[in-house]
N, C-alpha and C positions, 0 to 999 in steps of 0.2 A: 503495500498499500505506499502513495504517496505522502511523502511527511507536507502535512501542512502547519503553518503556525500555531494554530488551535491543540494539534497534536505535541506540539513543542513545550506550549504552555502547559499541557494537562500533566505531560510527563515529567513536568519539576514542579508539579504541586506543595504550595508549601513553602517553597524555595524563594523568599526575598532577596534580591541582590541590592545591597547597600552601597550608598555613594555618600563620600564626607567632602564637600565642597568650602574648602578654605578659603575664604575672602582675605583679600590683602588690599592694603587702605590705596584708595586710585584705580581700584579695580576698573575692568571695562564693563559694563552693565549690560550691553548687546551680547559680546560674546558670553557669558555669564548665562542671559536670559535663552538663548540659542544651545545653550547645553542642558538647562535643566527641563524645556518645555517639551522636549522629544520624549522625557519619563514619565512627566504627568500623561502626555498622550497614550503613551505607552498602557499605563494602568487604567486610562480612560476606554481603550479599544479590547482592551484584555477583561475590563468589566472585575477587576482585581487588582491587587499590587502586586504587581511583578517588581516591581522597584519601589524604593523607597530613598530618603536622604535627609541631611542635615545641613545645615549651615552655622560654619566653624568660624573663629578667628583667636588669634592670641588672646588668652584671658576672657574669652567669650563676651566681647564688649562691641557693640554696633560700629560698623566701617561705611564709609562713603566711598562711591565708586566716582569716576573721573568728571560726571556730569553734576555731581552735588548731593544726589540722592544718597541718604542712609540708611542702612539696611540693618535691623535686628536682626542680631546673633545670641543664640542662647547656649551654644557649645562650646568650651575652652576647648582648643586642641589636644592640652595636656591633658584633659580628664576624658575625651573622648574613647569610644571603644572603637576597636581598628574594624574599619570597613572592608568590603570587596573591592571599592575604589576610593581612592584620594585625587579630588582636581584640587589643583591650586590654580586660583583665578587671578589673575592681577591685571594689570593696566600701565598706568605712567607714573613715572620714577618709581621702577621697580626696585633700584640698586638702594635707594633710601630707604626701602620695607624691607628689605635684606638683613638678616642678622643671625646670629650664631645660634641662639635659641630653637629658632623656625627651622635652620639646617641642621640641628641636632636632632628634633622631632621626625623630620621626614627621614633622615639616614635610618632611625630606630624605626620607624615603619616600614622601610625597605627590608629591614635586615627580618622581619615577617614574612615577607614574600607576597605583601599587597602590592597590587598593581596601581601604580603612581602616575597621577597625568598632571599637565598644566595647558591652561587655554591662554592664548594671547602672549603677553612678556614673562606669564610663570615659567616660561622654559628657563631661563636667566637664573631663577632661585635654583630649578635642579641642576642646570647645569656649575652653579659657585657650590652644591652641595655635593657635587661629583656622582650625580647618580644617572649623567646622559654618557659617560666615557666609552662606554662598549656600545651604545645604541646611537641609530639615525635618530634625528630629530628637527623641529621645524621650530621657527618664532615670526610675527608678523613682520614682512618685508621690510620696514623703517627702520626695524632694529637688527636686521642680519649682517650689517657691516660691523656695528658694534660687538656684535656675539661671537663673531669670527676672528676678531683682533683679540679680542680677552681669552678666548677658548678655541686656540689655532688647530688643538686636536680632535676636537669635536666633527662629527659629520653631520653637516648642518644642510638640508636640502633646500629647494624652493618649494615643497608641496604644502597644500595646505593643511595636513596634518600629517603627523608620521606615527607610525605605531611598530615596537621593535621590545620583545621581549615582553617584559612587565611594565613599560614606559610608551606613555602614548603624548604626544603636544599636538596642540593646535595652533592656528596663525592668530585664532581670535574671529572675531565678527562673526559671518555666515559660517565659516569653516567649522565653528563650534557644532552646529546644526549636522554638517556630514560627517564628523566625526561619530557624533554619537549615534546618528540614523547607522552608522557601520558597525560600532559595538552592541546596539540591539539588535542588527541583521545577525550576529555570531551569534547572540543568545538565543535568539527565537525566530529567526528566519527573515529572509531577504524583502517576503510578501510582509511580512509584519512593518518592516521599516518602509517600505511604499505607502501602507497604508497613514503612517503617521506621518509621512512627508506631505502625502495630499491634505492632510489636514490642516499643514503649514503654509499650504501654498506653494510646495518647493517642487516645482514639475522636475527637477533635473539631479539627482544625489551626484554628486561631486565623488570621487575616489583621490586614494593616496597619491594617485598618479598625474592629478591637476595641480596644476602651477597658480600660484597665489596671481601673479602677475599674467598680463596677456603676452604670447609670443612676441615678439620682437616684432614682426610684421603688422601685427596687430597693432600694438600700441604704438610703433610709430607712421602708419598708415599706408606702409610703402612695402613693395612685395621686390624689389630688384634685386637679387642676387648680389650684386657686387654691394650695392650698399648694406645688406644685410650682413656680410662678411666682416665688412667693414667695423661695423658698429660692435659685433661680436667681439672681435679683434681687442677694439677699445674697451669693451666693457672686461674682458679678460685680462690687461695690462693696465692697470690703474697705475700701480708702484712703479711701476718702469713704463712711462708712456713709449709706446713705438712714433717715430718720426713717421712724416706725411709721405717721405720716400720710400720707406718699408712698406707702409700700411699699400701703396699702390704698388710697389713690386710684389705684394704676395698677394694681390689681385690678379695680375699680369696686365697692366695699366696704367697709363703715364699720370702724374701729379696733376696736369692739366686736366686729363679727364676726371680724376676722384674730386677734384675742384667744382668739375662741372656737375657732377651727380649731386654732391652733396648741397650745391647752389639751387638746383632743379627741387629737390624734395624737403629740405629745410632752410632754403636763404640765407644762409651760412655758410662758412669753410669748414670743412673737415677740422683744422686746428680749432676751432672756436667751440664746435660741438664738442671736441675730445675735452676741451676745457671746462665746457658746461658738467658734463660728466664726472671728473675729476672735484670739481668744487661741490656739487652734490652729495658726494660720498663724504667729503670733507666736513660738509655741515652735520651729516648725521653721524660723523664722529666727533664732530665740537660738543651738540647737545646729547648724547647718548654714552659717552663716555670720559674717563676722566684723563685720557691720554692728553699731554701738552701739546700745545699748538707745534712745536719743531716736531712730536712726533707724528703730529696727525699731516703736517706738511710732507713730510718725508713718504707716510703711507700713501699719497695720494700722488706722488710724483714730482715733489716741488724741491728743488734744492736748498732752499732756506726760507728759514720763517719768515723774512722780509717780503719775499718774491710773494709766497705764498698769500701774506696779510693784503699785498697790493691788489693782487687778482682776485679775493676775497671780498674787499671793498668794492672794487667795480662790480661784480655782480651782485651782491645783496645791499650795498649800502651800509655797510656795516662792518666794523674791522672784527676779527676773530674772536679777541679779548672781550669786547663790548657784547659781542652776542653770545659769547658764553655767560657773561655779567646777566643780562636780561634775561635769559633763561633761569638762571639761580635765582632769581627773584620771586619767581613762582612756582617753585620747588618746597 
């Protein structure tokens, strides 16, 4: 007889899978909501509790998410019973909210073979705790550069979510929904997960193979193979930028032809396009890491902090030092 979700649920009668959502100050409400709502709908469709969840924080105190809404939390992580799943929910300023006691607690849960995951920037906490050393993981695209700089040995993917052994991570936002639908499909059947997706008006369930950002052709609105190869080379060589001569040679065209292509598609030179890529990475590192200006300059292909500062101010109308100072006012 073909297995159905009803049969799967019946075969696990009395078994309730428990989630502990650990809310970190400044967490992303949209990422959290997209993670918890599929569980509620699973119970509704099953017409019984097949999942349960508790909201927890350090010391059981209420937590404010990044949009200013406060969530009441009744469970203190240090006194919580071990669940089937622990999910770290974080968002902005994650480094400011990562402390030794929190990491020690997570390590303790890991030693119990609890499945531990993170959504949005919660990946950083798992990495800091050393729980992703042998696992592939992901994080919101805006935080990938800083995570790679601090944890260069990690296998960080660009996927919307990643699952490896007893660890799972999600880029946040709507990716949390796809992650939870996958977990539910593994627990109770793909057809059951599709019913939940329908309830959430989610017509296409994405998988671990889906990337956070569109492919280069979709992102830039161009499909010329020479342009695509050039941009891929630029994105792969930020720390040691390639000269226009080398870029053109690798494409088998002249510098003049390379210039014409970039003018046609972007109304700017390849040198300017490349500079903007490097400066955008520099800005991400500046706002999300503790690297000093010189370190960031070198990581983005600038030979000196003075040259970097000049280019940065020209692009963003603020110096790197002032940019970091403005950002710290809101941390």
